[in-house]
C-alpha positions in Angstrom: -9.3 32.4 -0.9 -11.4 29.1 -1.1 -9.6 27.9 -4.4 -6.5 28.6 -2.7 -7.4 26.2 0.4 -8.9 23.5 -2.5 -5.6 23.7 -4.5 -3.6 23.4 -1.2 -5.7 20.9 -0.1 -4.8 18.9 -3.3 -1.3 19.4 -3.4 -0.7 18.0 0.3 -3.6 15.1 -0.7 -1.4 14.2 -3.8 2.1 14.2 -2.2 1.4 12.8 1.2 -0.6 9.9 -1.1 2.2 9.0 -3.3 4.5 9.1 -0.4 2.3 7.1 1.9 2.1 4.3 -0.9 5.8 4.2 -1.5 6.3 3.2 2.0 3.8 0.8 2.4 4.8 -1.0 -0.9 8.0 -0.9 0.9 6.5 -2.9 4.1 4.9 -5.2 1.8 7.8 -5.7 -0.4 9.6 -6.4 2.6 7.5 -9.0 4.2 7.1 -10.6 1.1 10.6 -11.1 1.0 10.9 -9.5 -2.6 14.1 -9.0 -4.9 15.6 -5.7 -3.3 17.9 -5.5 -6.1 15.1 -5.3 -8.5 15.2 -1.5 -9.9 12.0 -0.7 -8.9 12.7 -1.7 -5.4 16.0 0.3 -5.3 14.2 3.3 -5.8 11.3 2.7 -3.2 14.1 2.2 -0.4 16.1 5.3 -1.6 12.7 7.2 -1.2 12.0 6.3 1.9 15.6 6.0 3.6 15.7 9.4 4.6 12.8 9.1 6.9 13.2 5.3 7.9 16.5 5.1 8.7 16.1 7.2 12.0 12.8 5.6 12.8 14.5 2.1 13.0 17.0 3.0 15.7 13.6 3.8 17.6 11.1 1.2 15.9 13.2 -2.5 16.0 11.6 -5.0 13.1 10.3 -7.9 14.6 10.2 -11.3 13.6 10.9 -10.5 10.2 8.0 -7.4 10.1 9.3 -4.0 9.5 7.4 -1.8 11.9 9.0 0.9 11.1 7.7 1.3 7.8 4.3 0.6 9.6 4.8 3.6 11.9 5.8 5.9 9.3 3.0 5.3 7.3 0.9 5.9 10.0 2.7 8.8 11.4 2.4 10.6 8.1 -1.2 9.7 7.9 -2.0 11.1 11.0 -0.3 14.6 9.8 -1.5 14.6 6.8 -5.0 14.5 8.2 -4.4 17.0 10.7 -3.0 19.3 8.2 -5.8 19.1 6.0 -8.1 19.4 8.9 -6.4 23.0 9.8 -6.1 24.4 6.5 -10.1 23.3 6.0 -10.8 25.6 8.7 -12.0 22.8 10.7 -9.5 22.8 13.4 -7.5 20.4 15.1 -9.8 17.2 15.2 -10.3 14.9 18.4 -6.6 12.4 19.0 -8.8 9.1 19.2 -11.0 9.8 15.8 -7.3 11.0 13.8 -6.1 7.8 14.8 -8.7 5.4 14.2 -9.0 6.9 10.7 -5.6 6.6 9.9 -5.7 3.4 10.6 -8.7 3.0 8.4 -7.1 4.7 5.4 -3.6 2.7 5.7 -5.6 -0.5 5.7 -7.6 0.5 2.6 -4.5 1.5 1.2 -3.1 -2.0 1.7 -6.3 -3.5 -0.1 -6.0 -0.9 -3.2 -2.9 -1.6 -3.6 -3.6 -5.4 -3.7 -6.6 -4.7 -5.6 -4.3 -2.7 -8.6 -1.8 -5.3 -8.4 -4.8 -8.0 -9.1 -6.0 -5.6 -12.1 -2.7 -5.3 -13.5 -1.5 -9.1 -13.3 -4.6 -10.3 -15.1 -4.0 -7.4 -17.8 -0.4 -8.6 -17.8 -1.4 -12.3 -18.3 -3.8 -11.3 -21.1 -1.3 -8.8 -23.2 2.1 -10.3 -22.6 1.9 -13.2 -20.2 5.5 -14.1 -20.5 7.2 -11.2 -19.8 10.0 -10.5 -17.4 9.9 -6.6 -16.7 10.8 -5.7 -13.5 7.8 -4.2 -12.1 5.8 -7.4 -12.9 8.1 -9.3 -11.5 7.4 -7.5 -7.9 3.5 -7.5 -8.8 3.8 -11.6 -8.6 6.1 -11.0 -5.6 3.7 -9.4 -3.7 0.8 -11.0 -5.0 1.5 -15.0 -4.8 1.7 -14.8 -1.0 -2.3 -14.2 -1.1 -2.8 -16.3 -4.0 -1.2 -19.2 -3.0 -3.4 -20.5 -0.1 -6.3 -19.8 -2.3 -5.0 -22.1 -4.8 -4.2 -24.6 -2.6 -8.3 -24.8 -2.4 -9.6 -23.9 -5.6 -6.8 -25.2 -7.9 -6.6 -23.6 -11.5 -8.9 -25.8 -13.3 -8.6 -26.3 -17.5 -6.0 -23.3 -17.2 -8.5 -21.0 -15.8 -6.9 -19.4 -12.7 -10.1 -18.3 -10.6 -7.9 -17.7 -7.4 -7.9 -13.6 -8.8 -11.2 -13.3 -9.0 -11.5 -14.8 -5.2 -8.9 -12.6 -4.0 -10.5 -9.8 -5.7 -13.9 -10.6 -4.5 -12.6 -10.9 -0.6 -10.7 -7.6 -1.2 -14.1 -5.3 -2.1 -15.9 -8.0 0.7 -13.0 -6.1 3.2 -13.7 -2.9 1.7 -16.9 -2.9 2.3 -16.4 -3.7 6.1 -13.8 -0.7 6.1 -15.9 1.8 4.5 
């Protein structure tokens, strides 16, 4: 029976992590005003619309921020934590603990999305610097609002852009503070 619980735990974690990540990426794409005609953006919109559109009737956006996406990601994270606790045999955890833990997990997810985006951006700049792939254009859309303020403080020197290293350092510091 223990193996079955582990398999269920793995499947629930895998499926919820992927979907929550897609919802958070949609929020980030809307926040940075990314190109929603991009094929990857279209996939994200179609994958999240079934749960997001009904929620938007209850949770409106404000000042260009899609609060419905944040609420959906948060509710899915809470549901996942509760379901995993029940399956593991720990029972239902205290609500305050689930709320705080789910916010922490979502913040870590955003940091991980940016961490991965920066790493992919660095690798692409080495391998194919002038590539016009739809995924690369979305990564640039996501990362540029974060890198632009850093570039104003530390401009590229001699063709080297240190802004990504500074951004990665900040992400690691924030992850240490959250963990």
